[in-house]
C-alpha positions as CSV (number, residue, x, y, z in Angstrom):
1,X,-64.8,-4.3,66.0
2,X,-66.3,-4.8,62.5
3,X,-65.1,-7.3,59.9
4,X,-64.0,-5.8,56.6
5,X,-64.0,-8.4,53.9
6,X,-61.1,-7.9,51.5
7,X,-61.6,-9.7,48.2
8,X,-58.5,-10.2,46.1
9,X,-59.7,-10.5,42.5
10,X,-56.5,-10.9,40.5
11,X,-55.7,-13.8,38.1
12,X,-54.6,-14.2,34.6
13,X,-57.3,-16.6,33.4
14,X,-54.8,-19.3,32.2
15,X,-55.4,-22.4,34.3
16,X,-59.0,-22.9,33.2
17,X,-58.5,-22.0,29.5
18,X,-60.5,-21.9,27.3
19,X,-63.4,-21.1,29.6
20,X,-61.4,-18.4,31.3
21,X,-59.3,-15.8,29.5
22,X,-57.0,-13.0,30.5
23,X,-59.8,-10.5,30.1
24,X,-62.4,-12.8,31.8
25,X,-60.7,-15.0,34.5
26,X,-62.4,-17.7,36.4
27,X,-63.7,-15.6,39.3
28,X,-66.2,-14.1,36.8
29,X,-67.5,-17.5,35.7
30,X,-70.4,-19.5,37.2
31,X,-68.4,-22.7,37.6
32,X,-70.2,-24.4,40.5
33,X,-73.6,-22.7,40.8
34,X,-75.8,-20.1,39.0
35,X,-73.6,-17.4,40.6
36,X,-70.0,-16.6,39.6
37,X,-67.1,-17.3,42.0
38,X,-66.8,-13.6,42.8
39,X,-70.5,-13.4,43.7
40,X,-70.2,-16.6,45.8
41,X,-67.3,-15.0,47.7
42,X,-69.1,-11.8,48.3
43,X,-72.1,-13.7,49.7
44,X,-70.1,-16.1,51.8
45,X,-70.5,-14.2,55.1
46,X,-74.3,-13.7,54.8
47,X,-75.8,-15.0,58.0
48,X,-72.7,-14.6,60.1
49,X,-74.3,-12.1,62.5
50,X,-77.5,-14.1,62.9
51,X,-75.6,-17.4,63.5
52,X,-73.3,-15.9,66.1
53,X,-75.4,-13.2,67.9
54,X,-73.4,-13.3,71.1
55,X,-70.3,-12.0,69.3
56,X,-72.2,-9.1,67.8
57,X,-70.1,-9.2,64.6
58,X,-70.8,-6.4,62.1
59,X,-69.8,-7.3,58.5
60,X,-69.1,-4.3,56.2
61,X,-69.6,-4.2,52.5
62,X,-66.7,-5.9,50.7
63,X,-63.5,-4.0,49.7
64,X,-62.3,-5.4,46.3
65,X,-58.8,-5.1,44.9
66,X,-58.8,-5.9,41.2
67,X,-57.1,-5.4,37.9
68,X,-58.0,-2.1,36.3
69,X,-59.2,-3.9,33.2
70,X,-61.7,-5.9,35.2
71,X,-63.3,-3.0,37.0
72,X,-66.6,-3.0,35.1
73,X,-67.0,-6.8,35.5
74,X,-66.6,-6.5,39.3
75,X,-69.1,-3.6,39.6
76,X,-71.6,-5.3,37.3
77,X,-71.4,-8.7,39.1
78,X,-72.0,-7.0,42.4
79,X,-74.9,-5.1,41.0
80,X,-76.5,-8.3,39.7
81,X,-76.7,-9.7,43.2
82,X,-77.8,-6.4,44.8
83,X,-74.6,-5.7,46.5
84,X,-72.2,-2.7,46.5
85,X,-68.5,-2.5,47.5
86,X,-67.1,-0.3,50.2
87,X,-64.4,0.4,47.6
88,X,-63.1,-1.1,44.4
89,X,-59.3,-0.5,44.3
90,X,-57.9,-0.7,40.8
91,X,-54.4,-2.1,40.3
92,X,-52.7,-0.7,37.1
93,X,-50.4,-3.7,37.3
94,X,-50.5,-6.9,39.3
95,X,-47.9,-6.8,42.1
96,X,-49.1,-10.0,44.0
97,X,-51.0,-10.2,47.2
98,X,-48.8,-8.4,49.8
99,X,-49.1,-5.0,48.1
100,X,-52.8,-5.7,47.4
101,X,-53.5,-6.3,51.1
102,X,-51.5,-3.2,52.0
103,X,-53.7,-1.1,49.7
104,X,-56.8,-2.6,51.3
105,X,-55.6,-2.1,54.9
106,X,-54.9,1.6,54.2
107,X,-58.2,2.1,52.5
108,X,-60.0,0.3,55.3
109,X,-58.5,2.6,57.9
110,X,-59.8,5.7,56.1
111,X,-63.1,5.1,57.9
112,X,-61.3,6.2,61.1
113,X,-61.3,2.8,62.9
114,X,-59.2,-0.4,62.8
115,X,-61.4,-3.2,61.4
116,X,-60.6,-6.8,61.3
117,X,-59.7,-7.7,57.7
118,X,-61.0,-11.0,56.3
119,X,-58.8,-11.6,53.3
120,X,-60.4,-13.9,50.6
121,X,-59.3,-14.7,47.1
122,X,-62.3,-14.3,44.7
123,X,-61.9,-17.7,43.0
124,X,-62.2,-20.3,45.8
125,X,-65.0,-22.8,46.4
126,X,-66.3,-23.5,49.9
127,X,-69.2,-25.9,50.2
128,X,-70.0,-25.8,53.9
129,X,-70.5,-22.1,54.4
130,X,-72.1,-22.5,57.8
131,X,-68.9,-24.2,59.2
132,X,-66.8,-21.6,57.4
133,X,-68.7,-18.7,59.1
134,X,-68.2,-20.4,62.5
135,X,-64.4,-20.5,61.8
136,X,-64.5,-16.8,60.8
137,X,-66.2,-16.0,64.1
138,X,-63.4,-17.7,65.9
139,X,-60.8,-16.0,63.8
140,X,-62.4,-12.6,64.4
141,X,-62.2,-13.1,68.2
142,X,-58.5,-14.0,68.0
143,X,-57.7,-11.2,65.5
144,X,-59.5,-8.7,67.6
145,X,-57.1,-9.5,70.4
146,X,-54.2,-8.9,68.1
147,X,-53.4,-12.3,66.6
148,X,-52.7,-13.0,62.9
149,X,-54.9,-15.9,61.9
150,X,-54.8,-18.1,58.7
151,X,-57.0,-21.0,57.8
152,X,-55.4,-24.4,57.0
153,X,-57.4,-26.9,55.0
154,X,-57.5,-30.4,56.4
155,X,-55.9,-32.5,53.6
156,X,-57.9,-35.2,52.0
157,X,-55.1,-36.5,49.8
158,X,-51.3,-36.2,49.5
159,X,-51.6,-33.2,47.2
160,X,-48.4,-32.0,45.6
161,X,-49.9,-28.9,44.1
162,X,-50.4,-27.0,47.4
163,X,-48.1,-25.4,49.9
164,X,-48.6,-26.7,53.5
165,X,-48.8,-25.2,57.0
166,X,-47.3,-27.0,59.9
167,X,-49.4,-26.6,63.0
168,X,-47.9,-26.6,66.5
169,X,-49.4,-26.8,69.9
170,X,-53.2,-26.4,70.2
171,X,-54.3,-23.1,71.5
172,X,-55.9,-23.1,75.0
173,X,-58.8,-20.7,74.3
174,X,-62.3,-20.8,75.6
175,X,-65.4,-19.6,73.8
176,X,-64.3,-20.7,70.3
177,X,-66.6,-22.8,68.1
178,X,-63.7,-24.9,67.0
179,X,-60.0,-25.4,67.6
180,X,-57.0,-23.3,66.8
181,X,-53.2,-23.9,67.0
182,X,-49.9,-22.1,66.8
183,X,-48.7,-21.7,63.3
184,X,-45.4,-23.5,63.4
185,X,-44.2,-22.9,59.8
186,X,-44.9,-23.0,56.1
187,X,-43.7,-25.7,53.7
188,X,-43.3,-25.4,49.9
189,X,-45.1,-27.7,47.6
190,X,-43.7,-31.2,48.4
191,X,-43.0,-34.3,46.2
192,X,-45.4,-37.2,46.4
193,X,-43.5,-39.1,49.1
194,X,-43.2,-36.1,51.3
195,X,-46.9,-35.2,50.8
196,X,-47.8,-38.7,51.9
197,X,-45.8,-38.3,55.0
198,X,-47.5,-35.0,55.8
199,X,-50.9,-36.6,55.4
200,X,-50.0,-39.5,57.7
201,X,-48.6,-37.3,60.4
202,X,-51.7,-35.2,60.9
203,X,-49.6,-32.1,61.6
204,X,-49.9,-30.5,58.2
205,X,-52.7,-28.5,56.5
206,X,-53.0,-27.2,53.0
207,X,-52.3,-23.4,52.7
208,X,-55.6,-21.8,51.9
209,X,-54.6,-18.2,51.2
210,X,-57.2,-17.0,53.7
211,X,-56.2,-14.6,56.5
212,X,-57.8,-12.7,59.3
213,X,-56.1,-9.8,61.1
214,X,-56.6,-6.2,62.1
215,X,-55.6,-3.6,59.5
216,X,-53.1,-2.0,61.9
217,X,-51.5,-5.3,62.6
218,X,-50.9,-5.9,58.9
219,X,-49.5,-2.5,58.3
220,X,-47.1,-2.8,61.2
221,X,-45.9,-6.2,60.0
222,X,-45.4,-5.2,56.4
223,X,-43.5,-2.1,57.6
224,X,-41.2,-4.4,59.7
225,X,-40.6,-7.2,57.2
226,X,-41.0,-5.4,53.8
227,X,-40.6,-1.7,54.5
228,X,-40.1,-1.0,50.8
229,X,-43.6,-2.4,50.0
230,X,-45.1,-0.4,52.9
231,X,-43.5,2.9,51.7
232,X,-44.3,2.4,48.1
233,X,-48.0,1.6,48.7
234,X,-48.4,4.5,51.1
235,X,-47.1,6.9,48.5
236,X,-49.5,5.3,45.9
237,X,-52.5,5.7,48.2
238,X,-51.6,9.3,49.0
239,X,-52.0,10.2,45.3
240,X,-55.0,7.9,44.6
241,X,-58.0,9.5,42.9
242,X,-61.7,8.4,43.1
243,X,-63.3,7.7,39.8
244,X,-67.0,7.1,40.5
245,X,-67.2,3.9,42.5
246,X,-63.5,3.1,41.7
247,X,-60.3,4.2,43.3
248,X,-57.5,4.8,40.8
249,X,-53.8,4.5,41.5
250,X,-50.9,6.2,39.9
251,X,-49.6,3.6,37.5
252,X,-45.9,4.6,37.6
253,X,-45.8,4.7,41.5
254,X,-47.5,1.3,41.8
255,X,-45.4,-0.3,39.1
256,X,-42.3,0.5,41.2
257,X,-43.6,-1.5,44.1
258,X,-41.9,-4.9,44.7
259,X,-44.1,-7.9,43.9
260,X,-44.5,-10.4,46.7
261,X,-47.1,-12.6,48.3
262,X,-48.6,-12.4,51.8
263,X,-46.9,-15.7,52.7
264,X,-43.4,-14.7,51.6
265,X,-43.5,-11.1,52.7
266,X,-45.0,-11.5,56.2
267,X,-46.4,-14.9,57.2
268,X,-43.2,-16.9,56.9
269,X,-40.9,-14.3,58.5
270,X,-43.5,-13.9,61.3
271,X,-43.6,-17.6,62.0
272,X,-39.8,-17.8,62.0
273,X,-39.4,-14.8,64.2
274,X,-42.0,-16.2,66.7
275,X,-39.7,-19.3,67.1
276,X,-36.4,-17.5,67.3
277,X,-37.2,-14.2,69.0
278,X,-39.0,-15.3,72.1
279,X,-40.2,-12.5,74.3
280,X,-40.5,-9.9,71.5
281,X,-43.7,-8.0,71.1
282,X,-44.8,-9.8,67.9
283,X,-48.4,-10.8,67.3
284,X,-49.2,-14.5,67.6
285,X,-49.4,-16.4,64.3
286,X,-52.3,-18.9,64.6
287,X,-54.0,-21.4,62.3
288,X,-57.5,-22.7,62.3
289,X,-58.1,-26.0,60.6
290,X,-60.9,-26.0,58.1
291,X,-62.8,-29.0,56.8
292,X,-65.4,-27.2,54.7
293,X,-65.2,-28.6,51.2
294,X,-62.6,-26.0,50.1
295,X,-61.0,-25.9,46.6
296,X,-59.0,-23.2,44.8
297,X,-60.2,-24.8,41.5
298,X,-56.6,-24.5,40.3
299,X,-57.1,-27.0,37.4
300,X,-59.8,-28.7,35.4
301,X,-59.3,-31.8,37.4
302,X,-60.1,-29.8,40.6
303,X,-63.3,-28.5,39.0
304,X,-64.3,-32.1,38.1
305,X,-63.8,-33.0,41.7
306,X,-66.1,-30.3,43.1
307,X,-68.9,-30.7,40.6
308,X,-71.8,-33.1,40.9
309,X,-71.1,-36.3,39.1
310,X,-73.4,-38.9,37.5
311,X,-73.3,-42.6,38.4
312,X,-70.3,-43.1,36.1
313,X,-68.4,-40.2,37.5
314,X,-69.0,-37.9,34.6
315,X,-69.6,-34.2,34.9
316,X,-71.7,-32.9,32.1
317,X,-72.3,-29.2,31.5
318,X,-74.3,-28.0,28.4
319,X,-75.4,-30.1,25.5
320,X,-73.2,-33.1,26.3
321,X,-73.7,-36.9,25.9
322,X,-71.6,-39.9,27.1
323,X,-71.8,-43.6,26.3
324,X,-69.6,-46.2,28.0
325,X,-67.5,-43.4,29.4
326,X,-66.3,-42.7,33.0
327,X,-64.9,-39.9,35.1
328,X,-64.9,-37.3,32.4
329,X,-65.6,-33.5,32.5
330,X,-67.5,-32.4,29.4
331,X,-68.4,-28.7,29.0
332,X,-70.3,-27.7,25.8
333,X,-71.0,-24.0,25.4
334,X,-71.8,-23.7,21.7
335,X,-72.6,-27.1,20.1
336,X,-73.5,-30.7,20.9
337,X,-70.6,-32.7,22.5
338,X,-70.5,-36.5,22.6
339,X,-67.9,-38.8,24.2
340,X,-67.9,-42.6,23.7
341,X,-65.7,-45.2,25.3
342,X,-63.3,-42.7,26.9
343,X,-62.3,-42.2,30.6
344,X,-60.6,-39.5,32.6
345,X,-60.8,-36.8,30.0
346,X,-61.3,-33.1,30.1
347,X,-63.2,-31.8,27.1
348,X,-64.2,-28.1,27.0
349,X,-65.9,-26.6,24.0
350,X,-66.4,-22.9,23.5
351,X,-67.4,-20.9,20.4
352,X,-63.8,-20.3,19.4
353,X,-61.7,-23.1,21.0
354,X,-61.8,-26.7,22.1
355,X,-59.6,-28.3,24.8
356,X,-59.0,-32.0,25.1
357,X,-56.8,-33.3,27.9
358,X,-56.5,-36.2,30.3
359,X,-57.2,-35.3,33.9
360,X,-53.6,-36.2,34.8
361,X,-52.3,-33.5,32.4
362,X,-54.8,-30.8,33.5
363,X,-51.9,-28.6,34.9
364,X,-50.3,-28.5,31.5
365,X,-53.0,-26.3,30.0
366,X,-50.5,-23.5,30.6
367,X,-48.6,-24.8,27.6
368,X,-51.5,-23.8,25.4
369,X,-51.9,-20.3,26.9
370,X,-48.1,-19.7,26.7
371,X,-48.3,-20.7,23.0
372,X,-51.2,-18.4,22.4
373,X,-49.5,-15.5,24.2
374,X,-46.3,-16.0,22.1
375,X,-48.3,-16.0,18.9
376,X,-50.3,-12.9,20.1
377,X,-53.5,-14.8,19.5
378,X,-56.8,-13.3,20.6
379,X,-57.9,-16.6,22.1
380,X,-55.5,-15.9,25.0
381,X,-57.2,-12.6,25.9
382,X,-60.8,-12.6,24.9
383,X,-63.8,-14.9,24.4
384,X,-65.7,-14.6,21.2
385,X,-68.2,-12.6,23.2
386,X,-66.4,-9.6,24.7
387,X,-67.9,-7.7,27.6
388,X,-67.9,-3.9,27.8
389,X,-69.4,-1.6,30.5
390,X,-72.3,-0.8,28.1
391,X,-73.0,-4.5,27.3
392,X,-71.2,-6.9,25.0
393,X,-70.3,-7.6,21.4
394,X,-69.7,-10.9,19.6
395,X,-67.9,-11.5,16.3
396,X,-70.1,-13.7,14.1
397,X,-68.2,-13.5,10.8
398,X,-65.2,-11.9,9.2
399,X,-63.2,-11.9,6.0
400,X,-61.0,-9.6,3.9
401,X,-61.9,-6.0,4.7
402,X,-65.2,-6.8,6.6
403,X,-66.4,-8.0,10.0
404,X,-69.8,-8.8,11.3
405,X,-70.7,-8.3,15.0
406,X,-73.7,-8.8,17.2
407,X,-74.0,-5.9,19.7
408,X,-76.0,-5.9,22.9
409,X,-76.5,-2.6,24.7
410,X,-78.0,-2.6,28.2
411,X,-81.0,-0.4,28.9
412,X,-79.9,3.2,29.6
413,X,-76.3,2.6,28.5
414,X,-74.4,4.1,25.6
415,X,-71.2,3.6,23.7
416,X,-68.7,6.5,23.7
417,X,-69.0,9.5,21.3
418,X,-66.3,8.2,18.9
419,X,-64.9,8.0,15.4
420,X,-62.9,5.6,13.3
421,X,-60.0,6.4,10.9
422,X,-60.2,3.2,8.8
423,X,-63.6,1.7,8.9
424,X,-67.3,2.4,8.1
425,X,-70.1,0.8,9.9
426,X,-73.7,-0.4,9.1
427,X,-76.1,-0.9,12.0
428,X,-79.2,-3.0,11.7
429,X,-81.6,-3.1,14.7
430,X,-82.8,-6.6,15.6
431,X,-84.8,-5.7,18.7
432,X,-85.2,-2.7,21.0
433,X,-84.7,0.9,20.2
434,X,-81.5,2.7,19.3
435,X,-80.7,6.4,19.6
436,X,-78.0,7.2,17.0
437,X,-75.8,10.3,16.9
438,X,-74.1,10.9,13.5
439,X,-72.2,14.2,13.4
440,X,-74.8,16.8,14.3
441,X,-77.9,14.6,13.7
442,X,-79.7,12.5,16.3
443,X,-82.5,10.0,15.5
444,X,-84.2,6.8,16.6
445,X,-84.1,3.4,15.0
446,X,-86.4,0.5,15.8
447,X,-86.6,-3.2,14.8
448,X,-85.6,-3.9,11.2
449,X,-84.4,-0.3,10.6
450,X,-80.8,0.5,9.7
451,X,-78.2,3.3,9.2
452,X,-74.7,3.9,7.8
453,X,-71.8,5.5,9.7
454,X,-69.1,6.7,7.2
455,X,-65.4,6.6,7.9
456,X,-64.2,9.6,10.0
457,X,-67.7,10.6,11.2
458,X,-68.3,11.3,14.9
459,X,-71.0,9.0,16.2
460,X,-72.6,7.4,19.2
461,X,-75.0,4.5,19.9
462,X,-77.4,4.6,22.9
463,X,-80.2,2.5,24.3
464,X,-82.9,4.8,25.6
465,X,-85.3,1.9,26.1
466,X,-86.1,-0.5,29.0
467,X,-85.1,-3.7,27.2
468,X,-81.7,-4.7,25.8
469,X,-80.9,-3.3,22.4
470,X,-79.7,-6.0,20.0
471,X,-78.2,-5.0,16.6
472,X,-76.0,-6.3,13.9
473,X,-72.9,-4.2,13.0
474,X,-71.2,-4.7,9.7
475,X,-67.7,-3.1,9.6
476,X,-65.9,-2.6,6.3
477,X,-62.5,-0.9,5.7
478,X,-58.8,-1.3,5.4
479,X,-58.3,-1.9,9.2
480,X,-60.8,-3.4,11.6
481,X,-58.9,-3.6,14.9
482,X,-60.5,-2.6,18.1
483,X,-57.8,0.1,18.7
484,X,-59.2,2.1,15.7
485,X,-61.4,4.0,18.2
486,X,-60.9,7.7,19.1
487,X,-63.2,8.6,22.0
488,X,-64.4,12.2,22.5
489,X,-66.8,11.6,25.4
490,X,-67.2,8.5,27.5
491,X,-69.3,8.1,30.6
492,X,-67.1,5.3,31.8
493,X,-63.9,7.4,31.8
494,X,-62.0,5.0,29.5
495,X,-58.9,6.0,27.6
496,X,-59.4,8.4,24.6
497,X,-57.8,5.8,22.3
498,X,-58.6,2.1,22.8
499,X,-55.3,0.3,23.5
500,X,-54.2,-2.6,21.3
501,X,-54.9,-6.1,22.8
502,X,-53.2,-8.2,20.2
């Protein structure tokens, strides 16, 4: 029975602002290695079959459930590590993890079998991947027999920011690499004194958000405990339409689906029913303890804890310098950053924003993102460098009635055939070759050559070469918003009119 990895790639990009944004949340960032968190998650099962040959485990290509707005980021990041997805399911609106897993289970069963689903958030860190894969092999054996398995993280501190799992009697099972126990219940985030008691007892584990179970088992459980979710998602999948490598859902149908988490919708009712409905034909709820260097990187202080530190406890990323400073996290993306005589600080510098906070106040970053959202500030949604399926653009200067951008177009890619009602554009090629369509004319531009696109003229920019096309775009006009784009042809099937993002 194969393992179908299910990667839940949601998130709003608020907890690690300003490095993450709504349009570019933390799973797309290389926070702990040269690879992004999504790429690390996709690669986490590599080696499982070789390490556990007796179990003959087949691991399928990952099935990713993500926000529609992030679809090109997901596809591109998989391509960069030479991987492809079994499916990329696009949520028009986030409805939490229970509907997302129901979508994944239904899609996974379209292959005609009943795979074991390994459900993984896309933004977790696991340092000891060999030990993690051994635990996955154990969970696969238990799930294959019909159990619902979750992983509980062995706590290292009385953490008040996590929910907890209470483990019951140890499972008497032979052939496992480690231990497993009956899942005896879930506990909400505790206060400090209660968390200390949990740590001292040894009976409690942090709730990891990782699950292993057969697709049919999940679908039966969601139909029992939350039938309205099951019915709504089934209706949505019935009308889903493929769009290249993506699976698109009907926005209205999916928006009507109740929002709920895996824990609240199924796992908590299942653990309660197992204690109160003895003798019923419910699957066993089990927990496997994990001690693998796990973190959900839920705050800047958590990132500091999982990064390599110098002899003074500082984490330095980029052009950063410290003197008589201890236990700081300094990230410099755009300019030199120096800290002198300070301790326990978070300082994150990006081209358009700087965050300064104490580590103890790291969870309060949401106050900044809430302010930016209320004020409809672009810093909540985008970085200065904005990614597009054809490449990226970066604003490098703006003023009254003008804006200057640096565009990078990937080899073989092109912008849509489009026009603007309110702005004209000047293009100057810095490097590479550009093919320009302007009304009924098509011509090539090379380094140091330029052209002018008047207001209202249909145009397209393409990169026919083998190296990235870099150019400077100078926009001028009465309105310069990104929603002043009318698309006539687009190879990426985006909306004919670019939606407003402010």
